[in-house]
C-alpha positions in Angstrom: -16.6 -83.4 -63.9 -16.9 -81.0 -61.4 -15.0 -78.0 -60.6 -13.7 -79.2 -57.5 -12.1 -82.4 -59.3 -11.1 -82.8 -62.8 -10.5 -86.6 -63.2 -8.5 -88.0 -66.0 -10.4 -89.8 -68.6 -9.2 -92.4 -71.4 -10.5 -92.1 -74.9 -12.6 -95.3 -74.2 -14.2 -93.9 -71.2 -14.8 -90.4 -73.2 -16.4 -92.3 -76.0 -18.8 -94.2 -74.1 -19.8 -91.0 -72.2 -20.8 -89.0 -75.3 -22.4 -91.6 -77.0 -22.6 -92.3 -81.1 -19.0 -90.6 -82.0 -16.2 -92.3 -84.1 -12.9 -92.2 -82.3 -11.3 -90.4 -85.1 -13.8 -87.4 -84.6 -13.4 -87.5 -80.6 -9.9 -87.3 -81.2 -9.9 -84.6 -83.5 -12.1 -82.4 -81.1 -9.9 -83.3 -78.0 -7.0 -82.3 -80.0 -8.5 -78.9 -81.2 -9.6 -78.5 -77.2 -6.2 -79.3 -76.3 -4.7 -76.8 -78.6 -7.3 -74.1 -77.3 -6.1 -74.9 -73.5 -9.1 -76.5 -72.8 -7.9 -80.2 -71.9 -4.4 -81.5 -70.7 -3.5 -84.7 -72.6 -1.0 -86.9 -70.7 0.7 -89.9 -72.5 2.3 -92.6 -70.3 5.2 -94.3 -71.5 3.9 -97.9 -71.2 3.3 -100.8 -73.5 0.4 -100.4 -74.7 0.7 -96.7 -74.6 -2.1 -95.0 -72.3 -3.5 -91.6 -73.1 -5.5 -89.8 -70.4 -7.4 -86.6 -71.0 -8.5 -84.2 -68.1 -9.8 -80.5 -67.7 -7.2 -77.6 -67.5 -8.6 -74.6 -65.0 -9.8 -73.0 -68.3 -11.8 -75.9 -69.3 -13.4 -76.2 -65.9 -14.1 -72.4 -66.0 -16.7 -73.6 -68.8 -18.7 -76.2 -66.5 -21.0 -73.7 -65.2 -22.1 -72.4 -68.8 -22.3 -76.1 -69.9 -24.7 -76.9 -66.6 -26.8 -73.9 -67.6 -27.4 -75.3 -71.4 -28.1 -78.7 -70.0 -30.7 -77.3 -67.6 -32.3 -75.5 -70.6 -32.0 -78.2 -72.7 -33.8 -80.4 -70.6 -36.6 -77.8 -70.0 -37.0 -77.3 -73.8 -37.2 -80.9 -74.4 -40.0 -81.4 -71.6 -41.9 -78.1 -73.2 -41.6 -79.8 -76.5 -43.3 -83.0 -75.2 -40.0 -85.3 -76.5 
């Protein structure tokens, strides 16, 4: 997700993008991030119910930090020969 746009994601999309994590753990983490003001949770009154998550402006403000950690991690991984 870029700072210019924060697309909404459904729980299944998020689960596939982060890898091996149970839906229970992911939901718990998303709820905690919602409570901290980092993500917005929108529930649609449909059958079946649909829930989408998106970053708030506060959540988007973390993108440069997360990108810097990703770059550092890739460099460290390459240096360690992994």
